[in-house]
C-alpha positions as CSV (number, residue, x, y, z in Angstrom):
1,X,-12.3,108.4,-49.9
2,X,-15.8,109.9,-50.3
3,X,-16.4,112.2,-53.2
4,X,-19.2,114.7,-53.3
5,X,-20.0,118.0,-54.9
6,X,-20.1,121.6,-53.6
7,X,-22.1,124.3,-55.2
8,X,-20.0,127.4,-55.6
9,X,-22.8,129.8,-56.3
10,X,-21.7,131.0,-59.7
11,X,-24.2,133.0,-61.8
12,X,-25.5,129.9,-63.4
13,X,-25.4,127.9,-60.1
14,X,-24.3,124.7,-61.8
15,X,-20.5,124.8,-61.0
16,X,-19.7,121.7,-59.0
17,X,-16.3,121.2,-57.3
18,X,-15.3,117.8,-55.8
19,X,-15.4,117.5,-52.0
20,X,-13.0,115.1,-50.4
21,X,-13.1,113.8,-46.8
22,X,-10.8,111.3,-45.0
23,X,-12.6,108.3,-43.6
24,X,-10.9,107.7,-40.2
25,X,-12.8,104.5,-39.2
26,X,-10.3,102.1,-40.8
27,X,-7.4,104.0,-39.3
28,X,-9.0,103.8,-35.8
29,X,-9.5,100.0,-36.3
30,X,-5.9,99.5,-37.3
31,X,-4.6,101.5,-34.3
32,X,-6.7,99.5,-31.8
33,X,-5.4,96.3,-33.3
34,X,-1.8,97.5,-32.9
35,X,-2.5,98.7,-29.3
36,X,-3.8,95.2,-28.4
37,X,-0.8,93.5,-30.1
38,X,1.7,95.7,-28.2
39,X,-0.2,95.2,-24.9
40,X,0.1,91.4,-25.3
41,X,3.6,91.4,-26.6
42,X,5.2,93.9,-24.1
43,X,5.4,91.5,-21.1
44,X,6.9,88.8,-23.4
45,X,9.8,91.2,-24.4
46,X,11.0,91.7,-20.8
47,X,12.2,88.1,-20.3
48,X,15.3,88.6,-22.3
49,X,17.2,86.5,-24.8
50,X,17.7,82.8,-23.8
51,X,21.3,81.9,-23.3
52,X,23.3,79.0,-22.0
53,X,25.1,80.2,-18.9
54,X,28.6,79.0,-18.2
55,X,29.4,76.9,-15.1
56,X,31.6,78.4,-12.4
57,X,33.3,77.2,-9.2
58,X,32.8,80.6,-7.5
59,X,31.1,80.6,-4.1
60,X,27.4,81.5,-4.0
61,X,26.5,85.0,-3.0
62,X,25.4,85.2,0.7
63,X,21.7,85.7,1.2
64,X,20.5,88.5,3.5
65,X,20.5,87.6,7.2
66,X,17.2,86.8,8.9
67,X,16.0,89.9,10.7
68,X,16.3,90.0,14.5
69,X,13.1,90.3,16.4
70,X,12.7,92.3,19.6
71,X,9.3,91.5,21.3
72,X,7.6,93.8,23.9
73,X,5.2,91.7,26.0
74,X,2.0,93.0,27.6
75,X,3.9,94.0,30.7
76,X,6.2,96.2,28.6
77,X,9.3,94.0,29.0
78,X,11.5,93.6,25.9
79,X,12.8,90.2,24.9
80,X,15.3,88.9,22.3
81,X,15.0,85.3,21.1
82,X,12.7,84.4,24.1
83,X,15.2,85.9,26.6
84,X,13.4,88.5,28.6
85,X,15.3,91.7,29.6
86,X,14.5,94.9,31.5
87,X,14.7,98.3,29.8
88,X,18.2,98.8,31.4
89,X,19.6,95.3,30.8
90,X,18.6,95.1,27.1
91,X,20.9,98.1,26.1
92,X,24.2,96.3,26.7
93,X,23.0,93.2,24.8
94,X,21.8,95.4,21.9
95,X,25.2,97.2,21.8
96,X,27.0,93.8,21.6
97,X,24.8,92.8,18.7
98,X,25.4,96.2,17.0
99,X,29.1,95.8,17.3
100,X,28.8,92.6,15.2
101,X,26.6,94.0,12.5
102,X,25.0,97.5,12.6
103,X,23.2,96.8,9.3
104,X,21.1,94.0,10.9
105,X,17.4,94.5,10.4
106,X,15.5,94.7,13.7
107,X,11.8,94.0,13.8
108,X,9.9,95.2,16.8
109,X,6.8,93.2,17.8
110,X,4.6,94.8,20.5
111,X,1.7,93.2,22.3
112,X,-1.6,95.1,21.4
113,X,-2.2,95.8,25.1
114,X,1.2,97.5,25.7
115,X,1.1,101.3,25.6
116,X,2.5,102.8,22.4
117,X,5.0,104.8,24.4
118,X,6.7,101.6,25.7
119,X,7.1,100.3,22.1
120,X,8.6,103.6,21.1
121,X,10.9,103.5,24.1
122,X,12.2,100.1,23.0
123,X,12.7,101.4,19.5
124,X,14.7,104.4,20.9
125,X,16.9,102.0,22.8
126,X,17.5,100.0,19.6
127,X,18.5,103.2,17.8
128,X,20.8,104.2,20.7
129,X,22.5,100.9,20.5
130,X,23.5,101.7,16.9
131,X,21.0,100.0,14.7
132,X,19.4,102.0,11.9
133,X,17.1,99.5,10.2
134,X,14.2,99.2,12.6
135,X,10.7,98.2,11.6
136,X,7.4,97.5,13.4
137,X,5.4,94.3,12.9
138,X,1.7,94.3,13.1
139,X,-0.8,91.5,12.5
140,X,-2.7,91.8,9.2
141,X,-6.5,92.0,9.5
142,X,-6.9,88.5,8.0
143,X,-4.0,86.9,9.7
144,X,-4.7,84.5,12.6
145,X,-1.4,83.0,13.3
146,X,1.0,85.4,15.1
147,X,4.6,84.3,15.3
148,X,5.9,84.4,11.7
149,X,7.7,87.6,10.9
150,X,8.2,89.3,7.6
151,X,11.1,91.7,6.9
152,X,10.2,95.1,5.5
153,X,12.1,94.4,2.3
154,X,10.5,91.0,1.5
155,X,6.9,90.3,0.6
156,X,4.8,90.3,3.7
157,X,3.7,87.0,5.1
158,X,-0.1,86.5,5.3
159,X,-0.1,86.4,9.1
160,X,1.9,89.5,9.9
161,X,3.3,92.5,8.0
162,X,6.1,94.9,8.7
163,X,5.3,98.6,8.9
């Protein structure tokens, strides 16, 4: 704490009163150190308490199904699992699949040369069949190997991404 004197301007001019100021530099130093400590310690606190988990004979939880891919080739013909269909013949097949599982994720892959309207028409047919989880797949700018698909909910594969 710094001490100084202030002249009050009395008639003799010699009245001195103590002046006190708070030096905030040490407080700022302490606060910055605490900030750094909390920034380093915060990620470590999210791991939780280590415990020994009990063993169980219960069945494992089923993993999510692999998404179904519908591909639209450069001629505009849709295909499912390398089986080529026409626009009319794919609808009954999609309805059969929707009867089994309407929550199945459908990924639509369209050739870059096919018109956008054709891809949207196939997506409309998928929706009419009863599927509600439909995503588009596009090749990422750095990806060179088409063929591997990534579902919209999982991290995208380097070759292709779901949009």
